[in-house]
A tleap script that builds the chain and sets N, CA, C and O, in Angstrom:
source leaprc.protein.ff14SB
mol = sequence {
  NMET LEU ALA VAL ASP ASP ASP LEU PHE TYR
  ARG ASP THR LEU ARG HIE PHE TYR LEU ALA
  GLN PRO ARG ALA ASN LYS TRP GLU HIE THR
  ASN ILE ASP ALA ILE ARG SER GLU ALA THR
  VAL ALA LEU ALA ALA TYR ILE ARG GLU GLY
  LYS SER GLN ALA ARG ARG SER GLN ALA ALA
  ASN LEU LEU GLY ILE ILE GLY LEU ALA LEU
  ALA ALA THR ASP ASP PRO GLY GLN ARG LEU
  ARG PHE LEU LEU PHE ALA SER ARG GLU PHE
  ARG GLY ALA LEU THR PHE ASP GLN ALA ASN
  GLU ASP ALA LYS PHE ASN LEU GLU LEU ALA
  LEU ARG LEU LEU LYS GLN GLN PRO THR SER
  THR GLY GLY GLY ALA ALA HIE GLY PRO GLY
  ARG GLY GLY GLY ALA ALA LEU ALA LYS PRO
  GLY SER GLY CTYR
}
set mol.1.N position { 123.012 119.000 72.928 }
set mol.1.CA position { 122.440 119.335 71.326 }
set mol.1.C position { 122.103 117.648 70.621 }
set mol.1.O position { 121.616 117.667 69.491 }
set mol.2.N position { 122.417 115.876 71.434 }
set mol.2.CA position { 121.998 114.880 71.403 }
set mol.2.C position { 121.153 114.145 72.401 }
set mol.2.O position { 120.937 112.933 72.405 }
set mol.3.N position { 120.629 115.192 73.388 }
set mol.3.CA position { 120.014 114.997 74.581 }
set mol.3.C position { 120.637 113.301 74.978 }
set mol.3.O position { 120.046 112.251 74.728 }
set mol.4.N position { 121.539 113.405 75.431 }
set mol.4.CA position { 122.345 112.748 76.240 }
set mol.4.C position { 122.218 112.879 77.924 }
set mol.4.O position { 122.287 112.012 78.796 }
set mol.5.N position { 122.019 114.218 77.995 }
set mol.5.CA position { 122.045 114.043 79.768 }
set mol.5.C position { 121.411 112.735 80.439 }
set mol.5.O position { 121.928 111.817 81.077 }
set mol.6.N position { 119.862 113.048 79.984 }
set mol.6.CA position { 119.538 112.022 81.019 }
set mol.6.C position { 120.469 110.455 80.629 }
set mol.6.O position { 121.220 110.117 81.544 }
set mol.7.N position { 120.465 109.602 79.487 }
set mol.7.CA position { 121.411 108.679 79.546 }
set mol.7.C position { 122.804 109.143 80.516 }
set mol.7.O position { 122.950 108.427 81.507 }
set mol.8.N position { 123.349 109.730 80.425 }
set mol.8.CA position { 124.536 110.162 81.543 }
set mol.8.C position { 124.263 110.357 83.419 }
set mol.8.O position { 124.798 110.120 84.502 }
set mol.9.N position { 123.104 110.926 82.832 }
set mol.9.CA position { 122.584 111.137 84.621 }
set mol.9.C position { 121.919 110.173 85.376 }
set mol.9.O position { 121.684 110.121 86.583 }
set mol.10.N position { 121.468 108.883 83.801 }
set mol.10.CA position { 120.953 107.536 84.787 }
set mol.10.C position { 122.155 106.648 84.737 }
set mol.10.O position { 122.385 106.038 85.781 }
set mol.11.N position { 123.077 106.428 83.596 }
set mol.11.CA position { 124.367 105.378 83.707 }
set mol.11.C position { 125.406 105.935 85.554 }
set mol.11.O position { 126.248 105.342 86.230 }
set mol.12.N position { 124.767 107.202 85.683 }
set mol.12.CA position { 125.751 108.288 87.184 }
set mol.12.C position { 125.094 107.400 88.667 }
set mol.12.O position { 125.556 106.990 89.732 }
set mol.13.N position { 123.863 107.417 88.023 }
set mol.13.CA position { 123.120 106.869 89.268 }
set mol.13.C position { 123.295 105.260 89.337 }
set mol.13.O position { 123.195 104.618 90.382 }
set mol.14.N position { 123.639 104.574 87.759 }
set mol.14.CA position { 123.773 103.065 88.465 }
set mol.14.C position { 125.089 103.009 89.114 }
set mol.14.O position { 125.223 102.534 90.242 }
set mol.15.N position { 126.065 103.486 88.423 }
set mol.15.CA position { 127.488 103.601 89.500 }
set mol.15.C position { 127.232 103.833 90.440 }
set mol.15.O position { 127.879 103.087 91.176 }
set mol.16.N position { 126.272 104.841 91.322 }
set mol.16.CA position { 126.496 105.016 93.274 }
set mol.16.C position { 125.917 103.333 92.951 }
set mol.16.O position { 126.794 102.479 92.825 }
set mol.17.N position { 124.613 102.951 92.841 }
set mol.17.CA position { 123.832 101.599 93.128 }
set mol.17.C position { 125.163 100.481 92.741 }
set mol.17.O position { 125.067 99.472 93.440 }
set mol.18.N position { 126.116 100.453 91.989 }
set mol.18.CA position { 126.706 98.849 91.994 }
set mol.18.C position { 127.831 99.653 92.645 }
set mol.18.O position { 128.369 98.744 93.277 }
set mol.19.N position { 128.829 101.183 93.022 }
set mol.19.CA position { 129.330 100.487 94.182 }
set mol.19.C position { 129.018 100.478 95.425 }
set mol.19.O position { 129.911 100.342 96.261 }
set mol.20.N position { 127.602 100.631 95.827 }
set mol.20.CA position { 126.923 100.878 97.316 }
set mol.20.C position { 127.112 98.973 97.188 }
set mol.20.O position { 127.007 98.738 98.392 }
set mol.21.N position { 127.214 98.251 96.852 }
set mol.21.CA position { 127.018 96.641 96.413 }
set mol.21.C position { 126.278 96.252 97.992 }
set mol.21.O position { 126.806 95.652 98.928 }
set mol.22.N position { 125.339 96.637 97.930 }
set mol.22.CA position { 123.593 96.204 98.458 }
set mol.22.C position { 124.102 94.638 99.049 }
set mol.22.O position { 123.530 94.076 99.982 }
set mol.23.N position { 125.028 94.188 98.474 }
set mol.23.CA position { 124.556 92.239 99.164 }
set mol.23.C position { 126.262 92.135 99.927 }
set mol.23.O position { 126.970 91.169 100.211 }
set mol.24.N position { 126.391 93.145 100.019 }
set mol.24.CA position { 128.118 92.999 100.691 }
set mol.24.C position { 127.663 93.495 101.995 }
set mol.24.O position { 126.876 94.398 102.280 }
set mol.25.N position { 128.472 92.543 102.849 }
set mol.25.CA position { 128.220 92.184 104.796 }
set mol.25.C position { 128.900 94.026 104.916 }
set mol.25.O position { 129.607 94.557 104.061 }
set mol.26.N position { 128.495 94.565 106.001 }
set mol.26.CA position { 128.189 96.431 106.038 }
set mol.26.C position { 130.017 95.648 107.067 }
set mol.26.O position { 130.705 96.327 107.830 }
set mol.27.N position { 130.197 94.663 106.819 }
set mol.27.CA position { 131.580 95.120 108.156 }
set mol.27.C position { 132.889 94.710 107.443 }
set mol.27.O position { 134.013 94.824 107.932 }
set mol.28.N position { 132.600 94.235 106.261 }
set mol.28.CA position { 133.608 93.750 105.477 }
set mol.28.C position { 134.146 94.998 105.013 }
set mol.28.O position { 135.090 94.910 104.228 }
set mol.29.N position { 133.760 96.094 105.323 }
set mol.29.CA position { 133.923 97.051 104.058 }
set mol.29.C position { 133.779 99.208 104.839 }
set mol.29.O position { 132.896 100.064 104.794 }
set mol.30.N position { 135.494 99.133 105.546 }
set mol.30.CA position { 134.959 100.290 106.061 }
set mol.30.C position { 133.464 101.771 106.131 }
set mol.30.O position { 132.801 102.196 107.078 }
set mol.31.N position { 133.484 102.234 104.215 }
set mol.31.CA position { 133.045 103.467 104.713 }
set mol.31.C position { 131.358 102.920 103.863 }
set mol.31.O position { 130.598 103.824 103.515 }
set mol.32.N position { 130.984 101.577 103.636 }
set mol.32.CA position { 130.003 101.185 103.058 }
set mol.32.C position { 128.977 102.228 103.609 }
set mol.32.O position { 128.291 102.673 102.688 }
set mol.33.N position { 128.761 102.589 104.448 }
set mol.33.CA position { 127.711 103.104 105.045 }
set mol.33.C position { 127.435 104.534 104.186 }
set mol.33.O position { 126.390 105.043 103.782 }
set mol.34.N position { 128.630 104.887 104.106 }
set mol.34.CA position { 128.386 106.706 103.410 }
set mol.34.C position { 128.112 106.522 102.072 }
set mol.34.O position { 127.361 107.330 101.526 }
set mol.35.N position { 128.815 105.162 101.137 }
set mol.35.CA position { 128.667 104.657 99.592 }
set mol.35.C position { 126.708 104.498 99.831 }
set mol.35.O position { 126.077 105.478 99.437 }
set mol.36.N position { 126.366 104.013 100.082 }
set mol.36.CA position { 125.089 103.851 100.817 }
set mol.36.C position { 124.557 104.211 100.227 }
set mol.36.O position { 123.726 103.855 99.391 }
set mol.37.N position { 125.213 105.528 100.789 }
set mol.37.CA position { 124.214 106.977 101.378 }
set mol.37.C position { 123.832 107.748 100.165 }
set mol.37.O position { 122.775 108.293 99.847 }
set mol.38.N position { 125.410 107.602 99.361 }
set mol.38.CA position { 125.195 108.407 98.415 }
set mol.38.C position { 124.074 107.569 97.131 }
set mol.38.O position { 123.137 108.073 96.513 }
set mol.39.N position { 124.499 106.468 97.081 }
set mol.39.CA position { 123.471 106.295 96.579 }
set mol.39.C position { 122.135 106.091 96.315 }
set mol.39.O position { 121.649 105.494 95.354 }
set mol.40.N position { 121.490 106.711 97.376 }
set mol.40.CA position { 120.667 106.449 97.984 }
set mol.40.C position { 119.883 107.746 97.845 }
set mol.40.O position { 118.661 107.748 97.697 }
set mol.41.N position { 120.803 109.115 97.912 }
set mol.41.CA position { 120.491 110.068 97.339 }
set mol.41.C position { 120.668 110.319 95.448 }
set mol.41.O position { 120.254 111.442 95.156 }
set mol.42.N position { 121.136 109.586 94.300 }
set mol.42.CA position { 121.382 109.606 93.621 }
set mol.42.C position { 120.517 109.078 93.028 }
set mol.42.O position { 120.143 109.674 92.018 }
set mol.43.N position { 119.800 107.708 93.389 }
set mol.43.CA position { 118.471 107.003 93.016 }
set mol.43.C position { 117.353 108.185 93.309 }
set mol.43.O position { 116.540 108.139 92.386 }
set mol.44.N position { 116.996 109.256 94.278 }
set mol.44.CA position { 115.994 109.773 94.247 }
set mol.44.C position { 116.444 110.857 93.694 }
set mol.44.O position { 115.471 111.500 93.298 }
set mol.45.N position { 117.528 111.451 93.438 }
set mol.45.CA position { 117.321 112.229 92.352 }
set mol.45.C position { 116.592 112.098 91.370 }
set mol.45.O position { 115.618 112.737 90.972 }
set mol.46.N position { 117.568 110.491 90.681 }
set mol.46.CA position { 117.047 110.174 89.891 }
set mol.46.C position { 115.084 109.796 89.546 }
set mol.46.O position { 114.253 109.737 88.640 }
set mol.47.N position { 115.217 109.673 90.677 }
set mol.47.CA position { 113.284 109.245 91.067 }
set mol.47.C position { 112.627 110.564 90.482 }
set mol.47.O position { 111.829 110.514 89.546 }
set mol.48.N position { 113.072 111.927 91.183 }
set mol.48.CA position { 112.485 112.742 90.903 }
set mol.48.C position { 112.595 114.009 89.187 }
set mol.48.O position { 111.982 114.870 88.556 }
set mol.49.N position { 114.277 112.938 89.251 }
set mol.49.CA position { 114.426 114.576 88.146 }
set mol.49.C position { 114.489 113.459 86.729 }
set mol.49.O position { 114.295 114.032 85.657 }
set mol.50.N position { 114.717 112.088 86.658 }
set mol.50.CA position { 114.379 111.757 85.601 }
set mol.50.C position { 113.480 111.900 84.445 }
set mol.50.O position { 112.322 112.260 84.653 }
set mol.51.N position { 113.888 111.657 83.243 }
set mol.51.CA position { 112.809 111.899 82.050 }
set mol.51.C position { 111.722 110.657 81.861 }
set mol.51.O position { 110.539 110.549 81.539 }
set mol.52.N position { 112.409 110.110 82.105 }
set mol.52.CA position { 111.693 108.043 81.215 }
set mol.52.C position { 111.236 107.297 82.503 }
set mol.52.O position { 111.802 106.972 83.547 }
set mol.53.N position { 110.313 107.195 82.133 }
set mol.53.CA position { 108.956 106.704 83.080 }
set mol.53.C position { 109.918 105.341 83.331 }
set mol.53.O position { 110.237 105.238 84.516 }
set mol.54.N position { 110.410 104.346 82.518 }
set mol.54.CA position { 110.615 103.372 82.710 }
set mol.54.C position { 112.289 103.053 84.084 }
set mol.54.O position { 112.405 102.226 84.989 }
set mol.55.N position { 113.204 104.093 83.613 }
set mol.55.CA position { 113.865 104.154 84.328 }
set mol.55.C position { 114.043 104.774 85.578 }
set mol.55.O position { 115.121 104.716 86.169 }
set mol.56.N position { 112.762 105.543 86.156 }
set mol.56.CA position { 112.947 105.905 86.905 }
set mol.56.C position { 111.932 104.735 88.234 }
set mol.56.O position { 112.041 104.612 89.454 }
set mol.57.N position { 110.879 103.986 87.053 }
set mol.57.CA position { 110.693 103.062 88.050 }
set mol.57.C position { 112.003 101.823 88.345 }
set mol.57.O position { 112.028 101.249 89.433 }
set mol.58.N position { 113.050 101.504 87.260 }
set mol.58.CA position { 114.230 100.769 87.690 }
set mol.58.C position { 114.498 101.079 89.039 }
set mol.58.O position { 114.730 100.224 89.894 }
set mol.59.N position { 114.453 102.828 89.323 }
set mol.59.CA position { 115.312 103.694 89.350 }
set mol.59.C position { 114.729 102.640 91.965 }
set mol.59.O position { 115.048 102.119 93.033 }
set mol.60.N position { 113.526 103.355 90.780 }
set mol.60.CA position { 112.955 103.205 92.560 }
set mol.60.C position { 113.351 101.733 93.442 }
set mol.60.O position { 113.622 101.577 94.633 }
set mol.61.N position { 113.236 100.570 92.096 }
set mol.61.CA position { 113.802 99.053 92.589 }
set mol.61.C position { 114.421 99.275 93.192 }
set mol.61.O position { 114.216 99.330 94.404 }
set mol.62.N position { 115.316 99.471 92.716 }
set mol.62.CA position { 117.029 99.553 93.438 }
set mol.62.C position { 116.901 100.029 94.860 }
set mol.62.O position { 117.057 99.326 95.859 }
set mol.63.N position { 116.595 101.317 94.831 }
set mol.63.CA position { 116.243 102.276 96.282 }
set mol.63.C position { 115.303 101.379 96.904 }
set mol.63.O position { 115.152 101.562 98.112 }
set mol.64.N position { 114.458 100.212 96.233 }
set mol.64.CA position { 114.211 99.474 97.195 }
set mol.64.C position { 115.010 98.328 97.844 }
set mol.64.O position { 114.842 98.022 99.025 }
set mol.65.N position { 115.961 97.651 96.960 }
set mol.65.CA position { 117.102 97.017 96.998 }
set mol.65.C position { 118.023 96.861 98.058 }
set mol.65.O position { 118.652 95.968 98.625 }
set mol.66.N position { 117.823 98.314 98.107 }
set mol.66.CA position { 119.001 99.171 98.816 }
set mol.66.C position { 118.084 98.949 100.772 }
set mol.66.O position { 118.559 98.394 101.763 }
set mol.67.N position { 117.082 99.463 100.648 }
set mol.67.CA position { 116.123 99.297 101.749 }
set mol.67.C position { 115.982 98.035 102.314 }
set mol.67.O position { 115.823 97.996 103.534 }
set mol.68.N position { 116.014 96.641 101.474 }
set mol.68.CA position { 116.380 95.221 102.002 }
set mol.68.C position { 117.404 94.495 102.165 }
set mol.68.O position { 117.621 93.366 102.605 }
set mol.69.N position { 118.203 95.616 101.594 }
set mol.69.CA position { 119.635 95.408 102.243 }
set mol.69.C position { 120.231 95.926 103.543 }
set mol.69.O position { 121.141 95.543 104.278 }
set mol.70.N position { 119.655 96.609 103.548 }
set mol.70.CA position { 119.713 97.625 105.718 }
set mol.70.C position { 118.623 96.896 106.469 }
set mol.70.O position { 118.507 96.921 107.694 }
set mol.71.N position { 117.706 96.139 105.498 }
set mol.71.CA position { 117.159 95.400 107.030 }
set mol.71.C position { 117.415 93.729 107.558 }
set mol.71.O position { 116.730 92.979 108.254 }
set mol.72.N position { 118.835 93.552 106.816 }
set mol.72.CA position { 119.558 92.809 107.630 }
set mol.72.C position { 119.852 93.137 108.689 }
set mol.72.O position { 121.064 93.339 108.613 }
set mol.73.N position { 119.625 93.276 109.391 }
set mol.73.CA position { 120.171 93.802 110.533 }
set mol.73.C position { 119.435 93.191 112.208 }
set mol.73.O position { 118.423 92.490 112.247 }
set mol.74.N position { 119.989 93.517 113.107 }
set mol.74.CA position { 119.267 92.143 114.664 }
set mol.74.C position { 118.390 93.277 115.125 }
set mol.74.O position { 118.144 93.053 116.310 }
set mol.75.N position { 117.823 94.357 114.751 }
set mol.75.CA position { 117.453 95.265 115.557 }
set mol.75.C position { 115.702 95.632 114.549 }
set mol.75.O position { 115.317 96.044 113.455 }
set mol.76.N position { 115.208 95.168 115.756 }
set mol.76.CA position { 113.575 94.424 114.942 }
set mol.76.C position { 113.117 95.554 114.400 }
set mol.76.O position { 112.804 95.517 113.210 }
set mol.77.N position { 112.939 97.143 115.351 }
set mol.77.CA position { 112.377 98.408 114.693 }
set mol.77.C position { 113.026 98.848 113.426 }
set mol.77.O position { 112.418 99.519 112.592 }
set mol.78.N position { 115.154 98.196 113.180 }
set mol.78.CA position { 115.395 98.902 112.397 }
set mol.78.C position { 114.473 98.593 111.378 }
set mol.78.O position { 113.645 99.216 110.714 }
set mol.79.N position { 114.881 97.420 111.467 }
set mol.79.CA position { 114.318 95.996 109.750 }
set mol.79.C position { 113.172 96.042 109.755 }
set mol.79.O position { 112.703 95.823 108.638 }
set mol.80.N position { 112.110 96.322 110.877 }
set mol.80.CA position { 110.337 97.043 110.613 }
set mol.80.C position { 110.818 98.317 109.407 }
set mol.80.O position { 110.526 98.347 108.212 }
set mol.81.N position { 111.429 99.049 109.998 }
set mol.81.CA position { 111.630 100.891 109.124 }
set mol.81.C position { 111.689 100.762 107.873 }
set mol.81.O position { 111.190 101.461 106.991 }
set mol.82.N position { 112.655 99.343 107.781 }
set mol.82.CA position { 113.567 99.182 106.420 }
set mol.82.C position { 113.108 98.658 105.361 }
set mol.82.O position { 113.453 98.913 104.207 }
set mol.83.N position { 112.148 97.751 105.798 }
set mol.83.CA position { 111.193 96.663 105.271 }
set mol.83.C position { 110.011 97.847 104.550 }
set mol.83.O position { 109.750 98.198 103.399 }
set mol.84.N position { 109.544 98.178 105.809 }
set mol.84.CA position { 108.315 99.233 104.861 }
set mol.84.C position { 109.317 100.650 104.080 }
set mol.84.O position { 108.719 101.375 103.285 }
set mol.85.N position { 110.378 100.847 104.299 }
set mol.85.CA position { 110.602 101.765 103.341 }
set mol.85.C position { 110.951 100.973 101.742 }
set mol.85.O position { 110.884 101.561 100.662 }
set mol.86.N position { 111.337 99.480 101.938 }
set mol.86.CA position { 111.584 99.013 100.189 }
set mol.86.C position { 110.445 98.626 100.084 }
set mol.86.O position { 110.236 98.577 98.872 }
set mol.87.N position { 109.288 98.217 100.781 }
set mol.87.CA position { 108.017 97.789 100.456 }
set mol.87.C position { 107.673 99.522 99.708 }
set mol.87.O position { 107.585 99.440 98.483 }
set mol.88.N position { 107.508 100.764 100.174 }
set mol.88.CA position { 107.133 101.131 99.670 }
set mol.88.C position { 107.644 102.323 98.397 }
set mol.88.O position { 107.000 103.255 97.917 }
set mol.89.N position { 108.960 101.883 98.122 }
set mol.89.CA position { 109.777 101.837 97.021 }
set mol.89.C position { 109.080 101.501 95.558 }
set mol.89.O position { 108.726 102.137 94.565 }
set mol.90.N position { 109.097 99.549 96.203 }
set mol.90.CA position { 108.609 98.928 95.068 }
set mol.90.C position { 107.217 99.560 94.281 }
set mol.90.O position { 107.064 99.672 93.064 }
set mol.91.N position { 106.409 99.876 95.196 }
set mol.91.CA position { 105.459 100.574 94.624 }
set mol.91.C position { 105.795 101.303 94.523 }
set mol.91.O position { 105.746 101.573 95.723 }
set mol.92.N position { 106.244 102.181 94.089 }
set mol.92.CA position { 106.825 103.275 93.390 }
set mol.92.C position { 106.741 103.096 92.453 }
set mol.92.O position { 106.014 103.671 91.642 }
set mol.93.N position { 107.645 102.026 92.248 }
set mol.93.CA position { 108.138 101.828 90.864 }
set mol.93.C position { 107.398 100.944 90.117 }
set mol.93.O position { 107.895 100.508 89.078 }
set mol.94.N position { 106.586 100.691 90.370 }
set mol.94.CA position { 105.370 99.836 90.093 }
set mol.94.C position { 104.146 101.441 89.288 }
set mol.94.O position { 103.447 101.541 88.279 }
set mol.95.N position { 104.426 102.189 90.223 }
set mol.95.CA position { 102.828 103.476 89.610 }
set mol.95.C position { 104.075 104.495 87.960 }
set mol.95.O position { 103.599 105.174 87.049 }
set mol.96.N position { 106.094 104.081 88.267 }
set mol.96.CA position { 105.850 104.712 87.667 }
set mol.96.C position { 105.675 103.438 85.769 }
set mol.96.O position { 105.441 103.749 84.601 }
set mol.97.N position { 105.880 102.432 86.284 }
set mol.97.CA position { 105.807 101.175 85.238 }
set mol.97.C position { 105.069 99.947 85.682 }
set mol.97.O position { 105.525 98.869 85.301 }
set mol.98.N position { 104.323 99.952 86.203 }
set mol.98.CA position { 103.554 98.651 85.449 }
set mol.98.C position { 103.574 97.099 85.763 }
set mol.98.O position { 103.129 96.225 86.507 }
set mol.99.N position { 104.646 97.439 84.351 }
set mol.99.CA position { 104.986 95.783 83.791 }
set mol.99.C position { 106.848 95.822 84.514 }
set mol.99.O position { 107.834 95.194 84.128 }
set mol.100.N position { 106.736 96.584 85.377 }
set mol.100.CA position { 108.060 96.131 86.065 }
set mol.100.C position { 108.455 94.910 86.680 }
set mol.100.O position { 108.920 95.188 87.785 }
set mol.101.N position { 108.477 93.896 86.505 }
set mol.101.CA position { 108.479 92.546 87.309 }
set mol.101.C position { 109.320 92.459 88.011 }
set mol.101.O position { 109.000 92.222 89.175 }
set mol.102.N position { 110.699 92.589 87.719 }
set mol.102.CA position { 111.414 92.737 89.178 }
set mol.102.C position { 110.935 93.401 90.116 }
set mol.102.O position { 111.233 92.900 91.200 }
set mol.103.N position { 110.158 94.552 90.212 }
set mol.103.CA position { 109.780 95.156 91.230 }
set mol.103.C position { 108.409 94.534 91.749 }
set mol.103.O position { 108.262 94.564 92.971 }
set mol.104.N position { 107.653 94.122 91.187 }
set mol.104.CA position { 106.259 92.969 91.394 }
set mol.104.C position { 107.393 92.263 92.153 }
set mol.104.O position { 107.505 92.730 93.286 }
set mol.105.N position { 108.241 91.312 91.890 }
set mol.105.CA position { 109.205 90.670 92.569 }
set mol.105.C position { 109.699 90.684 93.944 }
set mol.105.O position { 109.647 89.885 94.880 }
set mol.106.N position { 110.252 91.980 93.747 }
set mol.106.CA position { 110.531 92.675 95.231 }
set mol.106.C position { 109.464 92.907 96.220 }
set mol.106.O position { 109.489 92.450 97.363 }
set mol.107.N position { 108.309 93.807 95.613 }
set mol.107.CA position { 107.357 94.182 96.502 }
set mol.107.C position { 107.237 92.898 97.010 }
set mol.107.O position { 107.592 92.657 98.164 }
set mol.108.N position { 106.489 91.513 95.821 }
set mol.108.CA position { 105.990 90.535 97.204 }
set mol.108.C position { 106.935 89.986 98.360 }
set mol.108.O position { 106.626 89.778 99.533 }
set mol.109.N position { 108.022 89.825 97.810 }
set mol.109.CA position { 109.233 89.861 98.923 }
set mol.109.C position { 109.653 90.615 99.648 }
set mol.109.O position { 110.646 90.170 100.225 }
set mol.110.N position { 109.263 92.033 100.057 }
set mol.110.CA position { 109.535 92.690 100.909 }
set mol.110.C position { 107.968 92.342 101.639 }
set mol.110.O position { 107.960 92.016 102.826 }
set mol.111.N position { 106.787 92.420 100.943 }
set mol.111.CA position { 105.763 91.767 101.488 }
set mol.111.C position { 105.426 90.758 102.686 }
set mol.111.O position { 104.703 90.840 103.679 }
set mol.112.N position { 106.234 89.810 102.180 }
set mol.112.CA position { 106.538 88.215 103.046 }
set mol.112.C position { 107.397 88.659 103.932 }
set mol.112.O position { 106.978 88.425 105.065 }
set mol.113.N position { 108.562 89.275 103.926 }
set mol.113.CA position { 109.501 89.755 105.262 }
set mol.113.C position { 108.494 90.343 106.141 }
set mol.113.O position { 108.150 89.719 107.145 }
set mol.114.N position { 107.926 91.622 105.831 }
set mol.114.CA position { 106.563 92.360 106.958 }
set mol.114.C position { 106.169 91.445 107.523 }
set mol.114.O position { 106.716 91.207 108.600 }
set mol.115.N position { 104.914 90.411 106.999 }
set mol.115.CA position { 104.411 89.129 107.603 }
set mol.115.C position { 105.011 88.827 108.503 }
set mol.115.O position { 104.558 88.725 109.643 }
set mol.116.N position { 106.454 88.572 108.070 }
set mol.116.CA position { 107.072 87.683 109.439 }
set mol.116.C position { 107.419 88.435 110.741 }
set mol.116.O position { 107.428 87.782 111.784 }
set mol.117.N position { 107.687 89.673 110.767 }
set mol.117.CA position { 108.261 90.748 111.728 }
set mol.117.C position { 106.618 90.619 112.465 }
set mol.117.O position { 105.503 90.867 112.006 }
set mol.118.N position { 107.120 90.069 113.922 }
set mol.118.CA position { 106.577 90.216 115.050 }
set mol.118.C position { 105.887 91.992 115.107 }
set mol.118.O position { 106.455 93.061 114.886 }
set mol.119.N position { 104.049 91.594 115.612 }
set mol.119.CA position { 103.431 92.505 115.804 }
set mol.119.C position { 103.770 93.597 117.230 }
set mol.119.O position { 103.474 94.769 117.464 }
set mol.120.N position { 104.517 92.561 117.977 }
set mol.120.CA position { 104.546 92.987 119.461 }
set mol.120.C position { 105.496 92.543 120.467 }
set mol.120.O position { 105.868 91.370 120.499 }
set mol.121.N position { 105.982 93.576 121.441 }
set mol.121.CA position { 106.630 92.852 121.962 }
set mol.121.C position { 106.770 92.056 123.128 }
set mol.121.O position { 107.758 92.071 123.863 }
set mol.122.N position { 105.501 91.185 123.315 }
set mol.122.CA position { 105.174 90.880 124.125 }
set mol.122.C position { 106.151 89.536 123.940 }
set mol.122.O position { 107.068 89.440 123.125 }
set mol.123.N position { 105.759 88.612 124.818 }
set mol.123.CA position { 106.925 87.613 124.965 }
set mol.123.C position { 106.812 86.357 124.009 }
set mol.123.O position { 106.452 86.521 122.843 }
set mol.124.N position { 107.139 85.027 124.531 }
set mol.124.CA position { 107.565 84.371 123.018 }
set mol.124.C position { 108.326 83.757 122.424 }
set mol.124.O position { 109.230 83.081 122.916 }
set mol.125.N position { 107.935 83.975 120.582 }
set mol.125.CA position { 108.920 83.922 119.102 }
set mol.125.C position { 108.872 85.255 119.186 }
set mol.125.O position { 109.667 85.759 118.394 }
set mol.126.N position { 108.101 86.259 119.993 }
set mol.126.CA position { 108.628 87.946 118.836 }
set mol.126.C position { 109.901 88.128 119.761 }
set mol.126.O position { 110.652 89.084 119.566 }
set mol.127.N position { 110.060 87.524 120.423 }
set mol.127.CA position { 111.773 88.226 120.939 }
set mol.127.C position { 112.425 86.937 120.346 }
set mol.127.O position { 112.849 86.423 121.381 }
set mol.128.N position { 112.725 86.207 119.474 }
set mol.128.CA position { 113.938 85.465 118.942 }
set mol.128.C position { 113.526 83.958 119.145 }
set mol.128.O position { 112.405 83.605 119.511 }
set mol.129.N position { 114.524 83.157 118.876 }
set mol.129.CA position { 114.527 81.766 118.745 }
set mol.129.C position { 115.182 81.731 120.168 }
set mol.129.O position { 116.113 82.489 120.441 }
set mol.130.N position { 114.505 80.536 121.363 }
set mol.130.CA position { 115.245 80.053 122.297 }
set mol.130.C position { 115.053 81.246 123.184 }
set mol.130.O position { 116.135 81.540 123.693 }
set mol.131.N position { 113.830 82.257 123.663 }
set mol.131.CA position { 113.859 83.295 124.286 }
set mol.131.C position { 112.896 83.241 125.058 }
set mol.131.O position { 113.024 83.851 126.119 }
set mol.132.N position { 111.657 82.528 124.809 }
set mol.132.CA position { 110.377 82.577 124.992 }
set mol.132.C position { 110.307 81.623 126.187 }
set mol.132.O position { 109.198 81.388 126.667 }
set mol.133.N position { 111.445 81.030 126.729 }
set mol.133.CA position { 111.234 80.113 127.518 }
set mol.133.C position { 110.373 78.725 127.454 }
set mol.133.O position { 109.537 78.665 126.552 }
set mol.134.N position { 110.477 77.813 128.167 }
set mol.134.CA position { 109.844 77.124 128.176 }
set mol.134.C position { 110.338 76.049 126.672 }
set mol.134.O position { 111.437 76.351 126.206 }
set mol.135.N position { 109.483 74.715 125.860 }
set mol.135.CA position { 110.201 73.940 125.206 }
set mol.135.C position { 109.527 74.265 124.785 }
set mol.135.O position { 108.384 74.242 125.242 }
set mol.136.N position { 110.005 74.993 123.128 }
set mol.136.CA position { 108.782 75.349 122.034 }
set mol.136.C position { 108.132 76.650 122.108 }
set mol.136.O position { 108.436 77.843 122.088 }
set mol.137.N position { 106.696 75.602 122.238 }
set mol.137.CA position { 105.575 76.741 122.551 }
set mol.137.C position { 105.195 76.379 123.212 }
set mol.137.O position { 104.161 77.042 123.300 }
set mol.138.N position { 105.146 74.927 124.755 }
set mol.138.CA position { 104.785 74.280 125.266 }
set mol.138.C position { 104.113 75.572 126.847 }
set mol.138.O position { 104.725 76.556 127.263 }
set mol.139.N position { 103.267 75.245 127.159 }
set mol.139.CA position { 103.024 75.445 128.456 }
set mol.139.C position { 104.229 75.070 129.421 }
set mol.139.O position { 104.377 73.849 129.477 }
set mol.140.N position { 105.489 76.073 130.504 }
set mol.140.CA position { 105.785 75.356 131.198 }
set mol.140.C position { 105.848 74.185 132.188 }
set mol.140.O position { 105.331 74.319 133.297 }
set mol.141.N position { 106.585 72.808 131.765 }
set mol.141.CA position { 106.049 71.668 132.873 }
set mol.141.C position { 104.646 71.175 132.358 }
set mol.141.O position { 103.779 70.610 133.025 }
set mol.142.N position { 104.612 71.526 130.974 }
set mol.142.CA position { 103.373 70.210 130.261 }
set mol.142.C position { 104.899 69.202 129.288 }
set mol.142.O position { 104.977 69.581 128.119 }
set mol.143.N position { 105.680 68.385 129.567 }
set mol.143.CA position { 106.491 68.131 129.276 }
set mol.143.C position { 107.957 68.309 128.276 }
set mol.143.O position { 108.918 68.732 128.918 }
set mol.144.N position { 108.114 68.142 127.384 }
set mol.144.CA position { 109.481 68.250 126.605 }
set mol.144.C position { 109.365 69.338 126.028 }
set mol.144.O position { 110.272 69.755 125.309 }
savepdb mol mol.pdb
quit
């Protein structure tokens, strides 16, 4: 009668995101992966079923933020996968609301992080600092 169903749905979705603590270290919390999974499902459900375009945009932006949080891993393949996921969600947020400044900022950040990812598994800096052999990028035996 009051048409508050969408408001309650959105608030519940935001509660899931808050509990997921995207900035928290996953090693400090025992069940943070399960909580983040629940938040991901809740955000995706709101994106699909929510009535407000602006709120759907915000939910997609929050889902991208969870993707960025998950990209903080030592595994380059997983990092790339989560960065691609995050950038896709930020783009999705902008399709719902082109004026979403947070999604624009986050998309730019995700694209910059993607640009820094190694493009191949060849030698050199693609393996990380100090593993390329030799001093800096110089050929072995050519100086300091």
